[in-house]
C-alpha positions, 0 to 999 in steps of 0.5 A: 859772202855766201850764206855758207861762208857766213855760217862758217864765220859764225861757228868759228867766232862761237868756238873762239868765244868758248875757248876764251871763256874756258881759258879764263874760267879754268878747268871744270871741278872734278866730280866729287870735289869741293873747289874754291877759285876766284878768291878775293881779298878781304873775303871769308868764303865758306862751303859746307859738304856732306861725307856719306861714308868714311873716306880719305880725301886729298887737299891741294891749296895755295894761300899767302904769307904776310907780316904779323904784329910781332914782325914774324911772318905768318899766314895771311890767306889760307883755308881750314876745315871744321866739323859742323856738329862740333865746330872743331878744326879738323884740318888747316893750312899751317907751317907743318904742311905748307911749303913757302914759295916767295909770298905764297904758301902751298899744300900739295897732296895732303891726305885727310881721313873724314868720317861720315858727317857734315863739314865746312871748308873755309878760306879767309884773306883779311891778313894778320893785322887789323888794318884798312890799307892795302897789303902786299899779299893782295897781289897773290889773289889770282893764285889762291885756290883750294881743292878737296877730292877723293879718289876712292868714292867721288859720290861720297863727297857732296856740297850742300847749303847751310851749316848744321850745329847740333843742339844737345839739349843742354843749351841755356842761352846763345848770343853768337855771330855778334856784329858791329856795335851789338849788345845783348843780355840774359837773366837766368836763375840758378835753382840749385848748385849747378855747373855752367859751361861757357864758350865765349869769343871776342877781341882782346886788343894787344895794343895795351896788354890785351884790353877787352874790346868785345866783352862777355861777362856774367854777374850776380844780378842782385849784388853786382859781383862779377862771377866770370868775364872774358880776359887775357888770363882765361883765354887762348888764341882762337885762330886768325888774327892774334887778337881773336881770343876764346874761352872754353871752360866751366864755372860753378854756380850757386843759387841766385839770379844772374845776368849774362851780357855780351857786347861788340865795338865798331871794329873787327866783328862778325860780318865786318872782319878787319883781320882774319876771323877765328876758326869758328867765325859763327861763335863770335859772342857767347854760348851758355850750356849746362849738364845740369840744365834742370837746375837753371831757368830763364828769369823773366819777371813778367812770368814770375808775378805781377809788377808792384808798380807799372806804367805800361802802354804809355802814350805821347807827352806822358809824365808818370810818377809813383811814390812808394815806401819800403819798410825793410831791405828789398831787392827789386827788378826794374824793366823799362822800355823807351825811345833812346837814339844815342848817348844823352838822347833819351826821349821816352825813358824811366828813372828812380829817385830816393827822397832824402830827409832834407826834402831833396831827391837822389837819382838811384837809377836812370835808363840810358843808352849805355845801360840798355839793349835793343828792344826789337823793331826800330833801332831807337827802341831800347830796353833796360833791366836792372836789379837794385837793393833798396834800403828802407825809405821813400822812393819815386819811380818816374817815366817821361815820354815826348810827343811822338813814337809811343804805344799810342802811335809808332812813327817807326817799327814797334818793339817786341812786347810793345805793350810793355812800353813804359816801366815796371817795378817787380819785388823779387823777394820770395817771402812777400812784398814790403812795398807800400804805394804812397801816391801815384800821379799822371800829367798826361792822358790815360795810357792807351788800353 
């Protein structure tokens, strides 16, 4: 074969290769269009885009239909659009705009007016049911597609990276995008009567009358009275799976110290969805804000006053205890940090006892895995904060550590505020302390300084 013939063969092979690539990759995206192709099952795909001026866009999309828990048919794989600064859903595929073709759902030429701003196109394909097994609609995945484009001004519609959420300055605390088995808490003080705005999202299992699986709650830190909690009665469907529920409302708050907490279980949460996520996946958890923000402040005992009792920077093999007396009813806050790897697996931890008249002792509180939260660093670093009302009497505060992983020597990543490894007791009365130290002892080397 001559050199010229070999060159012609190579050129033909290259042309054939590019034709095959073009056939499998599909046509290129039009200018100024946002396109989703090659979508997969059990996927949440998101793409933010900027609209520079008011335009009308045209939307074409193909998704799938599958059975819901109720036995009715519903969308199992579908797109929707949210506005990033508010999280509002401004468009979605639903029964009003989708045409059914077998197990497929099509939106053809749906028009939408977009004001200047930043938006996100979302597509979810987990299905309606909380399940791990294969679903019939998975066979449709090669046909799933979404395209948004404008014939008016293609340059006004541009994809961008990242998601923008505007902070109004009224935010108090946010614990969102909560993943598997996460738990967070926040203490705050209401200085004057205030209005608290709550946005919370979680899973309410419908298996036994909408049982709360991923919970959010606000309680009076002193009395333990629940002020608000996520429930079936105060929530609405959040989009996606039927178990996704959302609360958006306001609660009047009286002066006092409060604890907000949120927790997830091991199934169906941010980053590990088992059915379709809510329309605002990033909002899974709780967000607190207030139009009277100046009346609400973070309650951090370390910023308020010195602790009455403190075993800090505790080292290995420590046994600390302090006996103290209280002359009148006193609210106290306990702050403990230690090593706990799971239920009944505490290695460095604190507890509080009340001495009784017969010479015995009754445990009032103990730091456990269940009542603690991650302290930063290694997973076994835990932090527990508890407010107790102590009646007049005699009490003993204890702290115990084992032979490894302490302030003296970390064998894994250290926690945040590592100097607080141990336990501290704060008197949170406003009119002075009523606590008298009776005896303090240590059966261990002096804590590291």
